Steps between C-alpha positions, in 0.01 A plus 500: 500500500442799268574280199242231608243777561565650161453159333177421682343838395649486151369159403126574544539820316653313201228237506209754521653698216541187292134383542366855438307528821366823376308328222252371754321820397358314203303252704450642852242772397278232347515305824374799690241570235363147523508508882299828513257371240442174697459690833292768334705747711809464711614144573607420852854615580615141576381389159690792335814402695488133400428584129809718511692211651374251234583749233856558620569127553340378176642777269849496649517116502395490130759755403774327690403168335501676155854628555622154615357296207593769241861540614637317205314729255569810704870427475487489120265786436682834479203685652499281812871410568502761775239322720620387839537121435671500150720784607606317821386775732270245682522124557241238408476388859395856609225487242379154619485622851301811415274291279411273799437810722274648225291176481471481866370857522253434219366180651483648855309808363251268328453309820428817687240611249247201477488127411409540132798741450724238653351218299557684172847617584691202347318573166599863525868404555487255205376779267738778615805271509400314174498825295886505504514174306243562226739704271681173436207335320233753384481863371195539700710538811379867516151376596646278778667811641152677477348197689778521758391862587140450404434259782575785747148660501349154525715426799416834665128425448532164650691661795214733579189284425645138474342446162582542131278757321435575132609864566844399609534252205421789266762715662736202467431482122562871460835465674594197292456691174662812644812317613514295181492810287769682701728199532493464125623856469773436756620176333556683167833594650616130517367383160847421353617332822182291537546370143861402564417347830200301385260692728150589408321833491257681270773725349726199438224284348286756315731800451510839672251690289228233521570450869447875565167492323387204707616682810269786412204263449572324834490842676168578322366173639625591849310832489179318391524275807549794721206680344283191538538534880324828473208382289454145630508567876425864539788515743647834401410851388652804333834478672568142381413611143729796523777275624431256216527791255841597646618138479390491135702820437812353666473175302457703177812696588689181573429354155586835337859502642596144419533421126654216306792719382545675841501302820709764698207587728382151588608547866290818525200320365552193718587649831373854525173482299379161632581585861261792457245279328446272801502780753259722312232241432516364858484843662205601283313173583570526878393876489174407327433227755512763775307762312 
């Protein structure tokens, strides 16, 4: 009995570690930012709860699907051989079961929000699952990842107001360029493997130095989109601008510590810096909405 209990508690822990559940921090703050913008204050508690449900189901399902379809490459890539499926610490059947649960949670959460959210949910699933396949045929897979997270504020806006607004689309575009830029930095680690395996990425296709320059440009575009929310819609005030200044400083720091001849701090740039980026700008926007 003790052995069975240990297995039941250990398996979910392995899975959640494998899909990096903590990386939800990249997208979740933008969901709240869009929800507060749409509500022009605090959204109803029930809406917040079901947005969280949709986020948990959608993001977890997409990551599980990614691990499943990439198992062959993960087994061959020295950086990823320790993941649960290629290392044999988890079984494919367990991942399929979790994938079904995640999709059910996502769809049920969309159903509980409103009819438009439910109607758009298959498109959202197609986008967030489809990203995992794009590296097989295009170096622009970084933008597909950006789109997979970029639809989050659009979905949150639909959840609150049952409409798609230009404001949420601008926020989506900001996230697309932000994620594309940071994913290019992260993929520099796998440039040699991607070339051997026939996978596509900016570093594998255009070289690390050029890719890092393009990443910087994409982050400038992201900041311009965020700044446009201030000027076009008069949504925010000084706190938002202060948050935007801090985000600019963080991104500048990120690009200063990752160089073509030194990729040792890629993980610091990817995980720590960008987790702060999404939290800072979202908190600044929400604070401004209240004040």
